[in-house]
N, C-alpha and C positions, 0 to 999 in steps of 0.2 A: 227505276222507271225507264222503260224503253220508249224512245221517240220514233215516229215514223220517218222513213228516209226523206220524205218531202218536207218535213219540219227541220231537218238537219241541213240539207242543201237548199240555200235560198235562191241563188241565181248564178249563172256563169258570169265571169268577168272577161269581157272581150275588149282587149286593147291590142296595139301593135305587137308588143312583146309576147302576150299570151297567144296571139295568133301564130307567131313564129315558133313558139314552143310546142305547138300541137304536132309539128313534124317529128319531134323527139319523144312524143307520147306524154307530154306534160299538159295538164288541163287545170285551169284556175277557176275556183268557185268562191263565192261569198257564202259563208256558213254561219250557223247559229253560234253565238258567243259562248254558250255552255257546252258545245260539242267537243269531244275528245278526238284524237287521231284515229282511235279504233272505231268510234261512231262514224266518222267521215269515211273510213275505208269500207265499212259494211254498207253504208248508204250508197256509195258510188257503185259498188259491186252489185247491189240489189237493183238499183235504178237503171243502170246502163248495161249490165251483163258483161263487164270487163274484169280482168284480173289486176288488182292494184298492187304495185311493187312497193311504193313508198308514199308517205303523206308528209308534207311540210306545212306548218301553219305559222301565221304571224297576226298579232293583234295590233290594230290601228286605233290610236286615240283620235277624238274629234278635233277638228281645226277650229281656231278662234276666228270667227267672221264678224264683220261689223257692217251695220247699215245705219248710216248717219250717226246718231249719238248712242245707239244701242249695240252692245256687244253680245254675241251669242256663240254657241259651240255646236258644230255639226255632230252627228251621231257617231258613236264608236262602232267598229265592226271587226270581224275576224275573216281572214282570207286563207284559203287552203290551196296549195299547189299539189295536185295528185299526179303521180307518175304511174302509167299503166304498162302492162307487158305487151310489147309490140310483136313478139314472135310466138305464134301459136303452133309450135312444133310438138310432135308426139313425144312423150317422155316414156322411157322404158326402165323397168326396175325388176329385181329378182323377187319372185313371189314364193309361195309355199313349194317346197320340194326342189328349189333351185330353178324353177321354170321362169322364163322371161315373160313378163307381162307388160302390156302397153296401156297407157292411160291417155284417152283422148282429151284434149283441152277444148272444152266446149264454151269458149268465151270469145268475144269480139276483140279485134286488135285496134279499134278506133271508136270514138264516140261521135256518131253522126249527128246526134241531137244537139251537139254543142253550138251549131250554127255557123260553122266554118267549113267550106268545101276544101277537100284535100287533094 
């Protein structure tokens, strides 16, 4: 069962640390709990048109909160830190017959939609 990229990436996480990490090509997202690293990689590449280098995920349990005499638990969530390729250099390789072929990297080097000016 394939999910749409909009179902995998829920929202960006914008904090001081994640804002500073954007300079190094690391973007933080709140993702679906059932999403795998491969799903997250494909969703970010499809939504934002960037090349993903690595994906790190962490699961958070809900915190116990209390209001007067009643205890409750906040919702669990999953967070992903996605590292993108910041250098869009042309790559060359040997093709058929020993000819040198160049491949154009047609992806962006930043996610402008993230909400942080760089």
